[in-house]
C-alpha positions in Angstrom: -67.4 -58.5 -8.8 -67.1 -54.7 -9.9 -65.8 -53.7 -5.8 -63.5 -56.1 -6.2 -61.6 -55.0 -9.2 -61.8 -51.4 -7.9 -60.4 -52.3 -4.8 -57.2 -54.0 -6.8 -57.0 -50.8 -9.0 -56.2 -48.9 -5.2 -54.2 -51.0 -4.1 -52.0 -50.6 -6.9 -52.1 -47.4 -7.3 -51.0 -47.3 -3.8 -48.3 -49.3 -4.1 -46.9 -47.6 -7.0 -46.9 -44.5 -5.3 -44.8 -45.9 -2.0 -42.4 -46.9 -4.6 -41.9 -43.6 -6.5 -41.6 -42.2 -3.3 -38.5 -44.6 -2.3 -37.1 -43.6 -5.8 -37.4 -39.7 -5.1 -35.6 -40.4 -1.0 -32.7 -42.4 -2.7 -32.0 -39.8 -5.1 -32.3 -37.2 -2.4 -29.5 -38.9 -0.4 -26.9 -39.5 -2.9 -27.3 -35.9 -4.2 -26.8 -35.0 -0.8 -23.3 -37.7 -0.4 -20.9 -35.4 -1.4 -17.7 -37.5 -0.2 -15.3 -37.1 -2.9 -13.7 -41.0 -3.6 -10.5 -41.4 -2.8 -9.2 -43.4 -5.0 -10.3 -40.8 -7.6 -7.5 -39.7 -9.8 -8.7 -36.2 -10.4 -8.9 -35.8 -6.7 -5.5 -37.5 -6.1 -3.4 -35.2 -8.3 -4.9 -32.2 -7.3 -1.6 -30.2 -6.3 -2.3 -27.5 -3.9 -3.3 -24.5 -4.5 -2.5 -20.7 -2.8 -2.4 -17.3 -3.2 -0.3 -14.0 -2.5 -1.7 -10.5 -0.8 1.4 -7.6 -0.9 0.8 -5.1 1.2 -2.7 -6.2 2.7 -4.2 -5.4 -1.5 -3.3 -2.0 -1.6 -2.4 -0.6 -5.0 0.5 1.3 -4.7 4.2 0.8 -2.8 6.7 2.8 -1.8 9.1 0.4 -0.1 11.0 -2.2 -2.3 10.6 -5.0 0.1 6.5 -4.5 1.1 4.9 -7.1 3.2 3.9 -10.3 1.6 0.9 -12.2 2.8 1.5 -15.9 1.3 -1.2 -18.8 1.7 -0.4 -22.1 0.8 -1.1 -25.6 2.0 2.1 -28.8 3.3 4.4 -26.1 1.9 7.7 -26.7 3.5 9.5 -23.9 1.2 9.4 -20.9 -0.9 11.0 -18.9 -3.4 10.1 -15.7 -5.1 10.8 -14.0 -8.6 10.0 -10.9 -10.4 9.2 -12.4 -13.7 8.6 -16.1 -13.1 12.0 -17.2 -14.3 14.8 -16.5 -12.1 14.6 -17.2 -8.7 15.2 -16.3 -5.3 17.1 -18.9 -3.3 14.8 -21.1 -1.1 13.5 -20.5 2.2 11.6 -22.0 5.0 8.0 -21.1 4.3 6.5 -18.6 6.3 2.5 -16.9 6.3 4.1 -13.5 6.2 7.2 -12.4 4.6 9.1 -8.7 3.7 12.7 -9.6 2.7 11.9 -9.7 -0.9 13.7 -7.0 -3.0 10.9 -6.0 -6.4 13.6 -3.7 -8.0 16.8 -4.4 -6.9 17.8 -6.0 -10.1 17.6 -9.8 -9.2 15.1 -13.0 -9.1 13.7 -11.2 -12.0 13.3 -7.8 -11.2 14.3 -4.1 -12.3 15.3 -1.2 -10.4 12.5 1.6 -11.4 9.2 2.5 -10.7 6.3 0.6 -11.9 3.8 -2.7 -11.9 5.8 -5.2 -10.2 4.6 -8.7 -10.3 5.4 -11.1 -7.7 5.8 -15.0 -8.6 6.0 -17.2 -5.4 6.9 -21.2 -5.8 6.9 -23.8 -2.7 8.1 -26.8 -2.5 6.6 -30.0 0.5 8.1 -32.1 2.7 8.6 -34.4 -0.3 11.1 -32.2 -2.3 8.1 -31.9 -4.9 7.9 -28.0 -6.1 4.3 -26.9 -7.0 3.3 -24.5 -9.3 5.6 -26.9 -11.5 5.1 -25.5 -14.4 1.8 -27.7 -15.3 -0.2 -25.7 -12.9 -1.4 -22.1 -12.7 1.5 -19.8 -11.6 0.8 -18.0 -8.2 1.8 -14.2 -7.9 0.0 -11.0 -7.5 1.1 -7.0 -8.7 1.4 -3.7 -7.2 2.5 -0.8 -8.4 6.1 0.6 -6.8 6.9 4.1 -6.8 10.6 4.5 -5.8 11.8 7.0 -3.4 14.6 9.6 -3.0 17.3 7.7 -1.5 18.6 9.1 2.2 20.4 6.8 4.5 22.0 3.1 4.6 22.8 0.6 7.8 23.8 -2.2 8.2 22.0 -5.8 9.3 22.5 -6.9 12.5 24.0 -3.2 14.3 25.4 -5.7 17.1 26.1 -9.5 17.1 27.8 -11.6 19.4 30.0 -14.4 18.1 32.1 -17.1 19.2 36.2 -17.1 17.8 35.9 -19.0 14.1 32.2 -19.0 14.0 30.6 -16.6 10.9 27.8 -14.0 10.6 26.3 -12.5 7.4 25.6 -9.1 7.2 23.4 -6.9 5.3 22.9 -2.9 3.6 20.2 -1.4 3.3 19.0 2.0 2.1 16.0 4.4 2.8 14.3 7.1 2.1 13.9 9.6 4.5 10.5 8.1 6.2 12.1 4.2 6.1 10.8 2.7 3.4 13.6 1.0 1.6 15.0 1.7 -1.3 16.9 -0.4 -3.8 20.3 -0.1 -3.8 23.1 -0.9 -6.7 24.8 -4.0 -5.7 28.3 -3.1 -7.3 28.5 -0.4 -5.8 28.8 -1.3 -2.2 32.3 -2.0 -0.2 32.8 -3.9 2.3 35.9 -3.0 4.4 37.4 -4.4 8.6 40.4 -3.7 10.8 43.4 -5.7 9.4 44.0 -8.9 10.4 41.1 -9.7 12.5 38.7 -12.1 10.7 37.8 -11.9 6.6 35.0 -10.7 4.5 33.8 -12.3 1.8 32.7 -11.0 -0.4 34.2 -7.1 -0.3 31.5 -5.7 -2.6 27.9 -6.5 -2.7 24.3 -5.9 -0.7 25.8 -9.0 1.9 29.2 -10.0 3.1 29.7 -13.0 5.6 32.4 -12.0 8.1 34.2 -14.9 9.9 35.8 -14.1 13.8 40.0 -14.8 13.9 41.2 -16.5 16.7 41.4 -13.4 19.0 38.3 -12.4 21.2 37.7 -8.4 20.7 35.2 -6.3 19.5 35.4 -5.7 15.4 34.1 -3.5 13.6 32.6 -4.1 10.0 31.8 -1.0 7.8 29.5 -0.7 4.5 30.0 2.3 2.3 27.8 3.5 -0.1 29.5 6.4 -2.1 30.1 8.5 0.7 27.9 7.2 2.9 29.2 4.6 5.4 27.4 2.6 7.9 28.6 0.2 10.6 28.5 -2.8 12.6 29.8 -4.3 16.0 30.3 -7.8 16.0 31.5 -8.9 19.8 34.5 -11.9 19.2 34.5 -14.5 22.5 36.0 -16.9 23.2 
């Protein structure tokens, strides 16, 4: 009789051990399953996040249009600001960008040396904007050292367009080492030969030239004080 009780006791201990082992295996497998629930409101409402890097993470730049590395998912368009309130126009998203002027006095920037912050926002294919004010801003900061002005150049320098078509021309300022220097917007004056198309506006860093109905070479000039630079526009039929 004693032997039978001992056998029953051993069996019960074995069963309990097996149950505990199965319990540990279940807990372990459940903990390894980290796949998020696709219907979870927390996951569903998560907005895309990203970051911007200025000049490969350098602390100082002498160029007012530094190279930006912009990383974000599901973005179709992007815009920039120097203060997070006044923004540039929307442009197609690009991983690298070097045409936002951090010191020309527009889009929330100021025309001086010092710490410069670049804010970036995005739109997806559906027109949803992010960050949208309820999420953390995407920005980066760099120290800017404005250089001494030396020359101006027009972009594009030479271009071919058809009669009646338009082209946007832009003037830029540079130091001796070709670091871009911000130019006062209201001090750039554009000119063209009489009766050969139109320029609008005639003041500012950019202008739009609309070709006439007569083909030929058109010389467009940007003037800044005593300096001037020209572009050749070849108008073809």
